[in-house]
C-alpha positions in Angstrom: 154.5 81.1 -66.0 158.1 80.0 -65.4 159.7 77.1 -67.1 162.7 76.7 -64.8 162.5 73.4 -62.9 162.9 75.2 -59.6 159.4 76.5 -59.7 157.8 73.0 -60.0 157.6 71.4 -56.5 159.6 68.2 -56.1 156.7 66.1 -54.7 155.6 63.5 -57.3 152.6 64.8 -59.2 152.7 68.2 -57.6 151.5 71.0 -59.8 152.9 74.5 -60.1 152.3 76.8 -57.1 151.3 78.5 -54.9 154.6 77.7 -53.3 155.2 77.4 -49.5 158.6 78.5 -48.4 159.6 77.7 -44.8 161.6 80.7 -43.5 164.9 79.5 -42.0 163.3 76.1 -41.5 160.7 75.7 -38.7 161.5 76.0 -35.0 159.1 77.7 -32.6 162.0 77.3 -30.1 164.1 79.8 -32.1 166.6 77.3 -33.6 166.5 79.1 -37.0 168.8 77.9 -39.8 169.7 74.7 -38.1 169.5 71.2 -39.4 166.8 70.5 -36.8 164.7 73.4 -38.1 165.1 72.3 -41.7 164.2 68.7 -40.9 161.1 69.9 -39.0 159.9 71.7 -42.2 160.7 68.8 -44.4 158.7 66.5 -42.1 155.7 68.9 -42.5 155.9 68.4 -46.3 157.8 71.4 -47.4 159.6 71.2 -50.7 161.1 74.7 -50.3 163.4 75.9 -47.6 164.4 79.5 -47.2 167.9 80.2 -45.8 170.7 82.7 -45.7 174.4 82.3 -46.4 177.5 84.0 -45.0 181.1 83.0 -45.3 183.6 82.2 -42.6 187.1 83.7 -42.5 188.4 80.7 -44.4 185.7 81.0 -47.1 183.2 78.3 -46.0 179.6 79.0 -46.7 177.4 78.8 -43.7 173.6 78.8 -43.3 173.3 81.8 -41.1 171.3 85.1 -41.2 173.0 87.7 -38.9 176.3 89.4 -39.4 177.1 88.6 -35.8 176.6 85.5 -33.6 175.2 87.4 -30.7 171.4 87.1 -31.2 170.9 83.4 -31.7 174.0 81.6 -30.5 176.0 81.2 -27.3 179.0 83.1 -28.8 179.5 86.7 -30.0 181.2 88.7 -32.7 181.1 88.6 -36.5 180.6 85.1 -38.0 182.9 86.2 -40.8 185.8 86.7 -38.3 185.8 83.0 -37.4 187.0 79.9 -39.3 184.9 76.8 -39.8 187.0 75.1 -37.1 186.3 78.0 -34.7 182.6 77.7 -35.3 182.4 73.9 -34.5 181.6 74.5 -30.9 179.2 77.4 -31.4 175.6 76.5 -30.8 172.3 78.1 -31.9 170.1 78.4 -28.9 172.8 76.7 -26.9 172.0 73.3 -28.5 172.3 73.2 -32.3 175.4 73.6 -34.5 175.5 76.1 -37.3 175.4 74.0 -40.5 177.4 74.6 -43.6 175.3 75.3 -46.7 176.8 72.3 -48.4 175.6 70.1 -45.5 172.0 71.4 -46.2 172.4 71.1 -49.9 173.3 67.4 -49.9 171.0 66.4 -47.0 167.8 66.4 -49.1 168.8 66.0 -52.7 165.3 66.9 -54.1 164.5 69.8 -51.8 164.5 73.3 -53.3 166.5 76.0 -51.5 165.8 79.7 -51.5 169.2 81.3 -50.7 169.7 84.9 -49.6 173.3 85.9 -50.1 174.4 88.1 -47.2 178.0 89.0 -47.9 180.2 89.6 -51.0 182.3 86.5 -50.7 179.2 84.3 -50.4 178.3 85.1 -54.1 181.2 83.2 -55.5 181.1 80.5 -52.8 177.4 79.8 -53.6 178.1 79.6 -57.3 180.9 77.1 -56.7 178.7 74.8 -54.6 175.9 75.0 -57.2 178.4 74.0 -59.9 180.0 71.3 -57.7 176.7 69.6 -57.0 175.0 70.5 -60.3 172.2 72.1 -58.2 171.1 74.7 -60.8 167.5 73.4 -60.8 167.2 73.3 -57.0 168.5 76.7 -55.9 166.9 80.1 -56.2 169.6 82.8 -55.9 168.5 86.0 -54.2 169.9 88.9 -52.2 168.9 92.4 -51.3 172.0 93.3 -53.2 171.5 92.8 -57.0 175.2 93.0 -57.4 175.8 90.0 -55.3 173.0 88.1 -56.9 174.2 88.8 -60.4 177.8 88.0 -59.5 176.6 84.5 -58.4 174.5 84.0 -61.6 177.4 85.1 -63.8 179.6 82.3 -62.5 177.1 79.5 -63.3 177.5 77.5 -66.5 173.7 77.2 -66.9 170.7 79.1 -65.6 169.4 79.0 -62.1 166.3 80.6 -60.7 166.6 84.0 -59.2 164.5 86.6 -57.4 165.1 90.4 -57.8 167.1 92.3 -55.2 166.2 95.8 -54.0 166.9 97.6 -57.2 165.2 95.1 -59.4 162.1 95.1 -57.2 162.0 98.9 -57.2 162.3 99.0 -61.0 159.4 96.5 -61.3 157.3 98.7 -59.0 158.2 101.9 -61.0 158.3 100.6 -64.6 155.8 97.8 -64.8 152.9 100.3 -64.9 154.6 101.6 -68.2 154.5 98.1 -69.7 158.3 97.6 -69.2 158.1 94.7 -66.6 159.2 92.0 -69.0 162.2 94.0 -70.1 163.2 94.8 -66.4 163.0 91.1 -65.6 165.0 90.0 -68.6 167.8 92.6 -68.0 167.8 91.9 -64.3 167.8 88.1 -64.8 165.0 87.2 -62.4 161.7 85.3 -62.7 160.3 86.3 -59.3 160.1 89.1 -56.8 160.0 88.4 -53.1 158.4 91.3 -51.2 156.6 92.3 -48.0 153.0 93.2 -48.1 154.0 96.9 -47.7 157.1 99.1 -47.4 156.1 101.4 -44.5 152.9 103.1 -45.6 153.3 102.0 -49.2 151.2 98.9 -50.2 153.3 96.6 -52.4 151.1 93.5 -52.9 148.1 95.0 -54.8 146.0 93.5 -57.5 147.6 95.8 -60.0 151.1 94.9 -59.0 150.3 91.2 -59.2 148.6 91.6 -62.6 151.6 93.5 -64.0 154.2 91.0 -62.6 152.2 88.1 -64.0 151.9 89.8 -67.4 155.7 90.1 -67.3 156.1 86.4 -66.5 157.3 87.2 -62.9 156.1 85.3 -59.8 155.3 87.2 -56.6 156.3 85.6 -53.3 155.4 87.5 -50.1 157.4 87.5 -46.8 157.2 87.0 -43.9 153.5 86.0 -43.4 152.7 84.3 -40.1 149.0 85.0 -39.7 146.6 82.4 -41.2 144.0 85.0 -42.3 146.7 87.0 -44.1 147.8 83.8 -45.8 144.3 83.1 -47.1 143.9 86.7 -48.2 147.1 86.8 -50.2 146.5 83.5 -51.8 143.0 84.7 -52.8 144.6 87.7 -54.4 146.7 85.4 -56.5 150.3 85.5 -55.1 152.5 82.7 -56.2 154.3 81.9 -53.0 154.3 82.6 -49.2 157.4 82.7 -46.9 156.5 82.0 -43.3 158.0 81.3 -39.9 154.8 79.4 -39.1 155.4 76.5 -41.4 152.7 74.6 -39.5 150.0 77.1 -40.3 151.2 77.5 -43.9 151.1 73.8 -44.5 147.6 73.6 -43.2 146.4 76.5 -45.4 148.0 75.0 -48.5 146.7 71.6 -47.6 143.1 73.0 -47.5 143.7 74.2 -51.1 145.0 70.8 -52.4 148.5 72.2 -52.8 150.2 69.9 -50.3 152.6 68.3 -49.7 155.2 69.9 -51.9 158.2 68.0 -50.8 159.3 64.7 -52.1 159.6 61.8 -49.6 163.0 61.5 -48.0 
């Protein structure tokens, strides 16, 4: 369906999809978006790590989800109000440092990274790191903000994979029944949509939606799926990828379908 190298798992001999994406790494202890959590996912055989990026006050891109430090670290206040130096002693769960995105990018040179841009400055910072490390084939650029996503893509000297933001996804839902899905994807510069199973009472991942996306050449990845029965159900429907906090369960499900491991040996 997609010809960009990102969508082909890095493990030798691995075929295309369904893809397993480990959500913020894997840490039942709550150490999300840390090098320990990412390493745990890699050791399970994951070739795809999902993470989020935010910028420090001095413009360094960090692997971190929340706007503030309060929920997961031993510090408080906006992460964007602190410099890289000021974050050196902050610990996720009281034990793990917050990694820079560049640290993650270079740690496993073959691993694919699904990157959610969380602030405006991060769009340019992510593009700069993709260019610096020539990581165009390894990074999928996404954001709920299509503006941020397109700003990043517009600064790259060659294509990188991308997933639609909120507007692009809504247009796929509304216009793909009219046969306009391929045009929406081309104009929006994305090859995949990453969606929940439903928005409130509105089902999203239906056989019809999957059929229309596939007809348009667009993959459907579903987040965040932590129940094994739901994983099996969605894969049976024909989704192209699953994002999960329960990397252990997802690895087992994909292993039972001969789609594992997806990560190259370190």
